[in-house]
C-alpha positions as CSV (number, residue, x, y, z in Angstrom):
1,M,26.6,3.5,38.9
2,K,25.9,3.8,42.6
3,P,23.4,1.3,44.2
4,S,21.3,4.3,45.3
5,D,21.1,5.5,41.7
6,I,20.1,2.0,40.4
7,L,17.4,1.8,43.0
8,R,16.1,5.3,42.2
9,Y,15.9,4.5,38.5
10,Y,14.0,1.2,39.0
11,L,11.5,2.5,41.5
12,K,10.0,5.0,39.1
13,D,6.4,4.1,38.4
14,E,6.8,4.3,34.7
15,I,9.9,2.1,34.7
16,I,8.2,-0.6,36.8
17,E,5.1,-0.5,34.5
18,K,7.3,-1.2,31.5
19,L,9.3,-3.9,33.2
20,L,6.0,-5.7,33.9
21,S,4.3,-5.1,30.6
22,G,6.6,-7.3,28.6
23,G,6.7,-10.2,30.9
24,K,3.3,-11.7,30.6
25,N,3.6,-15.5,30.2
26,R,7.4,-15.2,30.1
27,E,10.0,-16.5,32.4
28,Y,11.9,-13.8,34.3
29,A,15.4,-13.9,35.7
30,V,17.2,-11.3,37.8
31,R,20.9,-10.5,37.6
32,Y,22.8,-9.2,40.6
33,N,25.9,-7.6,38.9
34,D,27.7,-10.7,37.6
35,K,25.4,-13.4,38.9
36,F,21.9,-14.5,38.2
37,G,19.3,-15.3,40.8
38,R,17.1,-18.3,41.1
39,R,15.0,-19.6,38.2
40,P,12.3,-19.7,37.2
41,M,10.7,-16.5,38.3
42,S,7.5,-14.7,37.3
43,F,6.5,-11.1,38.1
44,Q,2.9,-9.8,38.0
45,Y,2.7,-6.9,40.4
46,K,4.5,-3.7,41.2
47,A,5.5,-5.1,44.6
48,D,7.4,-8.0,42.8
49,V,9.7,-5.6,41.1
50,E,10.1,-3.4,44.1
51,R,11.2,-6.4,46.2
52,I,13.9,-7.6,43.8
53,V,15.4,-4.1,43.1
54,K,15.6,-3.4,46.8
55,S,17.5,-6.7,47.2
56,G,20.2,-5.4,44.8
57,A,19.0,-6.4,41.4
58,T,21.0,-4.7,38.6
59,S,19.1,-6.0,35.5
60,I,16.0,-8.0,34.6
61,H,15.8,-10.6,31.8
62,V,12.9,-12.3,30.1
63,S,12.5,-15.3,27.8
64,E,11.8,-15.1,24.1
65,E,9.5,-18.1,24.7
66,R,6.0,-17.7,26.1
67,W,4.8,-20.2,28.7
68,K,1.4,-21.4,29.9
69,N,2.9,-21.3,33.4
70,P,6.6,-20.3,33.6
71,L,6.9,-21.5,37.2
72,L,6.5,-25.1,36.1
73,L,9.9,-24.9,34.3
74,S,12.9,-26.7,35.8
75,T,16.4,-27.8,34.8
76,D,15.4,-31.5,34.5
77,I,12.1,-31.0,32.5
78,K,11.8,-33.2,29.4
79,K,11.8,-31.8,25.9
80,E,8.3,-33.0,25.2
81,D,7.1,-31.3,28.4
82,I,8.8,-28.1,27.4
83,V,6.9,-28.1,24.1
84,N,3.6,-28.8,25.9
85,L,4.3,-26.0,28.3
86,R,5.3,-23.5,25.7
87,D,2.6,-21.2,24.5
88,G,4.5,-19.6,21.7
89,W,7.8,-17.8,21.0
90,D,9.0,-14.6,19.5
91,L,11.8,-14.3,17.0
92,L,14.5,-12.3,18.8
93,I,17.4,-11.1,16.7
94,D,20.4,-10.2,18.8
95,V,22.9,-8.0,16.9
96,D,26.2,-8.4,18.6
97,C,29.2,-6.1,17.9
98,K,31.5,-4.1,20.3
99,Y,31.3,-1.0,18.1
100,F,28.1,1.0,18.3
101,D,28.1,2.6,14.9
102,I,28.7,-0.7,13.1
103,S,25.9,-2.4,15.1
104,K,23.6,0.4,14.2
105,A,24.4,0.2,10.4
106,Y,23.9,-3.6,10.5
107,T,20.7,-3.4,12.5
108,K,19.3,-0.9,9.9
109,L,19.9,-3.4,7.1
110,V,18.1,-6.1,9.0
111,L,15.1,-3.8,9.7
112,D,14.9,-2.9,6.0
113,L,15.0,-6.6,5.1
114,L,12.2,-7.4,7.4
115,A,10.1,-4.6,5.9
116,Y,10.9,-6.0,2.5
117,E,9.7,-9.4,3.6
118,G,6.3,-7.8,4.3
119,L,6.4,-7.3,8.0
120,R,4.8,-4.2,9.5
121,E,4.7,-5.0,13.2
122,F,8.1,-5.6,14.6
123,S,10.2,-3.7,17.1
124,V,13.8,-2.7,17.9
125,K,15.6,-1.7,21.1
126,F,19.1,-0.8,22.1
127,S,20.7,-3.6,24.2
128,G,22.2,-1.1,26.7
129,G,25.7,-2.0,25.6
130,S,26.6,-1.6,22.0
131,G,24.2,-3.9,20.1
132,F,20.5,-4.1,19.4
133,H,17.5,-6.5,19.8
134,I,14.8,-6.9,17.1
135,L,11.6,-8.7,17.9
136,V,9.1,-10.3,15.5
137,P,6.0,-11.4,17.5
138,Y,4.5,-14.9,17.5
139,E,1.0,-13.6,16.7
140,G,2.2,-12.9,13.1
141,F,3.7,-16.3,12.5
142,P,2.1,-18.9,10.2
143,P,0.4,-21.8,12.3
144,E,2.7,-24.4,10.7
145,I,5.7,-24.9,8.4
146,N,6.0,-28.1,6.3
147,G,3.1,-29.6,8.3
148,K,4.7,-29.0,11.7
149,D,3.1,-26.9,14.4
150,M,5.0,-23.6,14.7
151,N,5.0,-23.8,18.5
152,S,7.1,-27.1,18.3
153,L,9.6,-25.6,15.9
154,F,11.6,-23.6,18.4
155,P,14.6,-23.2,18.3
156,D,15.0,-24.7,14.8
157,A,12.8,-22.2,13.0
158,A,14.4,-19.2,14.8
159,M,17.9,-20.5,14.0
160,I,17.0,-21.0,10.3
161,T,15.5,-17.6,10.0
162,S,18.4,-15.9,11.7
163,I,20.8,-17.5,9.4
164,F,18.7,-16.5,6.4
165,L,18.8,-12.8,7.6
166,K,22.5,-13.0,8.3
167,D,23.2,-14.5,4.8
168,S,20.9,-12.0,3.1
169,V,22.5,-8.9,4.4
170,K,26.1,-10.1,4.3
171,Q,27.0,-8.5,1.0
172,K,25.5,-5.1,1.9
173,I,27.2,-4.9,5.3
174,S,30.5,-6.0,3.7
175,E,30.2,-3.1,1.3
176,V,29.4,-0.6,4.1
177,L,32.3,-1.7,6.2
178,Q,34.8,-1.6,3.4
179,K,33.6,1.8,2.1
180,D,33.2,3.5,5.5
181,Y,36.0,2.0,7.4
182,G,38.3,-0.3,5.4
183,A,40.4,-3.2,6.7
184,R,43.1,-1.1,8.3
185,K,40.7,1.0,10.4
186,L,38.7,-2.1,11.4
187,S,41.8,-3.9,12.5
188,E,42.6,-0.9,14.7
189,I,39.1,-0.7,16.1
190,F,38.9,-4.4,17.0
191,K,42.6,-4.9,17.7
192,M,43.2,-7.6,15.2
193,D,45.5,-8.3,12.3
194,E,44.1,-7.3,8.9
195,K,44.4,-10.8,7.5
196,E,42.0,-12.0,10.2
197,L,39.3,-10.0,8.5
198,Y,39.3,-12.3,5.5
199,T,38.0,-15.9,4.9
200,D,39.5,-17.7,1.9
201,G,40.8,-14.5,0.6
202,E,37.4,-12.7,0.8
203,F,36.5,-9.9,3.2
204,D,34.3,-11.3,5.9
205,P,32.1,-8.8,7.8
206,Y,31.2,-11.5,10.3
207,K,34.7,-11.3,11.8
208,V,33.5,-8.2,13.6
209,I,29.7,-8.4,13.8
210,E,27.1,-11.2,14.0
211,I,23.6,-12.2,14.8
212,D,24.2,-14.0,18.1
213,T,22.7,-17.4,17.9
214,V,23.6,-18.4,21.4
215,L,20.3,-16.8,22.5
216,I,18.4,-19.1,20.2
217,S,17.9,-22.1,22.5
218,E,15.4,-23.2,25.0
219,R,15.0,-21.1,28.1
220,H,17.6,-18.6,27.1
221,L,16.8,-15.0,28.2
222,F,17.5,-11.5,27.0
223,R,17.6,-8.2,28.8
224,T,14.1,-6.8,28.9
225,Q,13.0,-3.3,27.9
226,Y,14.1,-0.4,30.2
227,S,16.5,-2.7,32.1
228,L,20.0,-1.4,32.8
229,N,23.1,-2.9,31.3
230,E,25.8,-3.6,34.0
231,K,28.7,-2.9,31.6
232,K,27.8,0.6,30.6
233,W,24.9,1.5,32.8
234,L,22.8,2.5,29.9
235,V,19.2,1.6,29.4
236,S,17.9,-1.1,27.1
237,V,15.5,1.3,25.5
238,P,13.0,0.7,22.7
239,I,13.4,2.8,19.6
240,D,10.9,4.3,17.1
241,R,11.8,2.5,13.9
242,Q,11.0,5.5,11.9
243,R,13.6,7.5,13.8
244,F,16.2,4.7,14.1
245,D,18.8,6.6,12.1
246,S,18.8,9.4,14.7
247,F,19.2,7.2,17.8
248,E,22.3,8.0,19.8
249,L,23.8,6.6,23.0
250,G,22.6,9.7,24.9
251,D,19.0,8.5,24.3
252,A,19.8,5.6,26.6
253,D,21.0,7.7,29.6
254,P,18.9,6.5,32.6
255,A,18.6,10.1,33.8
256,A,16.9,11.2,30.6
257,V,15.3,8.1,29.0
258,S,11.7,8.3,27.7
259,T,9.2,5.5,28.3
260,K,6.9,6.4,25.4
261,I,7.7,3.3,23.3
262,D,6.9,-0.3,24.3
263,F,9.1,-3.1,22.8
264,F,6.4,-5.8,23.3
265,D,3.2,-3.8,22.3
266,L,2.8,-5.2,18.8
267,K,-0.4,-6.2,16.9
268,P,0.6,-8.0,13.7
269,S,-1.9,-9.2,11.2
270,K,-2.4,-13.0,10.7
271,D,0.4,-14.7,8.9
272,E,2.3,-11.4,8.6
273,A,5.6,-13.3,9.0
274,K,4.7,-16.2,6.7
275,R,6.8,-15.0,3.8
276,L,9.8,-14.5,6.0
277,F,9.7,-18.1,7.3
278,L,9.0,-19.6,3.9
279,D,12.0,-17.7,2.4
280,A,14.1,-18.8,5.3
281,Y,13.2,-22.4,4.9
282,D,13.8,-22.2,1.1
283,H,17.2,-20.8,1.8
284,S,17.9,-23.5,4.3
285,A,16.8,-26.3,1.9
286,K,19.8,-25.5,-0.3
287,E,22.1,-26.9,2.5
288,P,22.7,-30.7,2.1
289,E,21.4,-32.9,4.9
290,R,22.8,-36.1,6.4
291,A,20.4,-38.9,7.5
292,E,22.3,-40.8,10.2
293,K,21.5,-42.2,13.6
294,E,21.6,-39.7,16.5
295,V,24.3,-40.0,19.1
296,E,22.7,-41.7,22.2
297,Y,22.2,-39.3,25.1
298,K,24.7,-40.8,27.6
299,V,28.0,-39.8,29.2
300,Y,31.0,-41.9,28.2
301,N,34.0,-42.7,30.4
302,L,36.8,-41.7,28.0
303,P,40.2,-40.2,28.6
304,L,41.0,-36.9,26.8
305,D,43.1,-37.8,23.8
306,E,44.0,-34.6,21.8
307,A,45.0,-36.7,18.8
308,A,41.6,-38.3,18.6
309,L,39.6,-35.1,18.7
310,P,37.4,-34.4,15.6
311,P,38.7,-31.7,13.2
312,C,36.1,-29.2,14.3
313,I,37.0,-29.4,18.0
314,K,40.7,-29.2,17.1
315,E,40.0,-26.1,15.0
316,I,37.9,-24.5,17.8
317,N,40.7,-25.2,20.3
318,K,43.1,-23.1,18.3
319,G,41.1,-20.0,19.4
320,L,38.5,-18.0,17.5
321,S,37.4,-14.5,16.7
322,D,34.0,-15.6,15.3
323,G,31.7,-18.2,16.9
324,R,33.2,-18.0,20.4
325,K,30.0,-18.1,22.3
326,R,28.6,-21.0,20.2
327,S,31.9,-22.8,20.7
328,V,31.4,-22.5,24.5
329,F,28.2,-24.5,24.1
330,I,29.9,-27.0,21.8
331,L,32.9,-27.6,24.1
332,I,31.0,-27.9,27.3
333,N,28.7,-30.5,25.8
334,F,31.5,-32.4,24.1
335,Y,33.7,-32.6,27.3
336,R,30.7,-33.5,29.5
337,S,29.7,-36.2,27.1
338,I,33.2,-37.9,27.3
339,G,33.0,-37.9,31.1
340,K,34.9,-34.7,32.2
341,D,33.7,-33.3,35.5
342,K,32.9,-29.6,36.1
343,E,36.3,-28.7,37.4
344,E,38.0,-30.2,34.4
345,V,35.6,-28.6,31.9
346,N,36.2,-25.2,33.6
347,R,40.0,-25.7,33.3
348,L,39.8,-26.7,29.7
349,L,37.5,-23.8,28.6
350,L,39.4,-21.1,30.5
351,G,42.6,-22.3,28.9
352,W,41.0,-22.3,25.5
353,N,39.6,-18.8,26.0
354,L,43.1,-17.4,26.4
355,R,43.6,-18.3,22.7
356,N,40.5,-16.4,21.5
357,K,40.8,-13.0,19.8
358,P,39.6,-11.4,21.9
359,P,38.9,-13.7,24.9
360,L,35.3,-13.9,26.3
361,K,34.7,-12.7,29.8
362,E,35.6,-15.5,32.3
363,N,32.3,-14.9,34.1
364,Y,30.3,-15.7,31.0
365,I,32.1,-19.0,30.5
366,K,31.7,-20.0,34.2
367,Q,28.0,-19.1,34.1
368,Q,27.5,-21.3,31.0
369,I,29.3,-24.2,32.7
370,D,27.3,-23.7,35.9
371,Y,24.1,-23.7,33.9
372,S,25.0,-26.8,32.0
373,F,26.0,-28.9,35.0
374,S,22.8,-27.9,36.8
375,G,20.9,-30.2,34.4
376,K,21.3,-33.3,32.2
377,S,24.2,-33.9,29.8
378,Y,23.6,-33.7,26.0
379,P,25.9,-34.2,23.1
380,P,27.2,-31.2,21.2
381,P,25.2,-30.0,18.2
382,N,25.2,-32.3,15.1
383,C,27.6,-31.6,12.3
384,D,25.0,-30.1,10.1
385,A,23.2,-28.0,12.8
386,A,22.2,-24.6,11.5
387,G,24.4,-21.9,13.0
388,Y,27.3,-24.0,14.1
389,Y,30.6,-25.5,12.8
390,K,30.5,-24.6,9.0
391,Y,28.8,-21.3,9.8
392,F,31.9,-20.0,11.5
393,N,34.5,-21.9,9.5
394,V,35.7,-24.8,11.7
395,C,34.2,-27.6,9.7
396,F,37.0,-29.3,7.7
397,P,35.8,-33.0,7.3
398,N,38.1,-35.9,6.8
399,E,37.2,-39.5,5.8
400,T,36.0,-40.4,9.3
401,C,33.7,-37.3,9.4
402,R,31.8,-38.7,6.4
403,L,30.8,-41.6,8.5
404,I,29.3,-39.8,11.4
405,K,26.7,-37.1,12.3
406,N,28.1,-35.7,15.5
407,P,31.6,-34.8,16.8
408,L,31.0,-37.0,19.8
409,S,30.5,-40.1,17.6
410,Y,33.8,-39.3,15.8
411,Y,35.7,-39.4,19.1
412,I,33.9,-42.6,20.2
413,R,34.9,-44.3,16.9
414,L,38.6,-43.5,17.3
415,K,38.6,-44.4,21.0
416,A,36.6,-47.7,20.7
417,G,38.6,-50.7,21.7
418,R,41.4,-48.6,23.3
419,S,39.4,-47.3,26.3
420,D,36.4,-47.9,28.5
421,T,33.6,-46.9,26.2
422,K,30.8,-48.1,28.4
423,G,28.5,-45.3,28.9
424,R,26.9,-44.3,32.1
425,K,23.4,-42.9,32.0
426,N,23.2,-39.4,33.3
């Protein structure tokens, strides 16, 4: 798409109005082709949008979290200050698949499940690529779960609910894929061996589609309504749920897109989403929990010893077809925690990415590394963290695993006494 065409699209009054309408109390970020601009940003006026699109903006992104003042956010803000600054959060379900028709079938199952859970006010939009975004607004959430204020339960409650939705529709999407496509056709579409579509001998639909849980973390953003997608130059357009089945890619053509629907204009009744969250937490309670001491937040000066890596990291390092984006997050935090610098982490992850099927875009990995090194270092997610390790089949615990709660503590145990394990505060 030519820069003049991008500018012409964004400077339409009706497009600017929609770009502004969904951003109240949210953090904005602007993308310039393959790079993001400074953060945080907040737009309130037409002139704000006009200024950034004239400077070469290609897409606009907003947070799923709501903020009392988004401009007070920073990379070194403490977690307790984030909670105090947060004014709510929406449940944003990101359906991720490279094949449009499969994304659409999966999204329809999730929409039907939300309706079954008693929700009336929730919205759906096309991502602009090949996936979809579903939004459940904060105004319909219960005020608390298990005695904890709902505002403080992000991202945990969002992760637990996304996993519940994913598990609940797994059987149905599995049946759809096997009936409408079959393993042979799917292997051709996604350029993978048929045996890669199975886990423990059972067909696994999440080898080709998933609810992307990378988005479910503090300050992560998603492409806002009526923004363009740089990969396909289609519009991230909201869709009438009642007409979802008839939505086609042509409806997202920037030259013909309609702005009648607003993704954020929702007015749920009080506690409308209560049943959804209760069912999700009941589902989560079936998973066993460990009660062990957290890994201390520090960086260790440890050499990289492949033999001492925990089983999950070794499994990730073989290359993946599922859980690749979550593994980027895991690996960055693991390597940073044992003292690897930015250049070394970049080398390790780009090498790992070559073993993925298919590899992620290099720019995505570099952006995640840049973002991580712009702030404090944290350990990788705990072994029982919802949405990680065992959720994409890299958790194969040995005897040492039973003694620890985090992959980092596994590595520290094996390296203790053989290396400098004195941590340096970050």
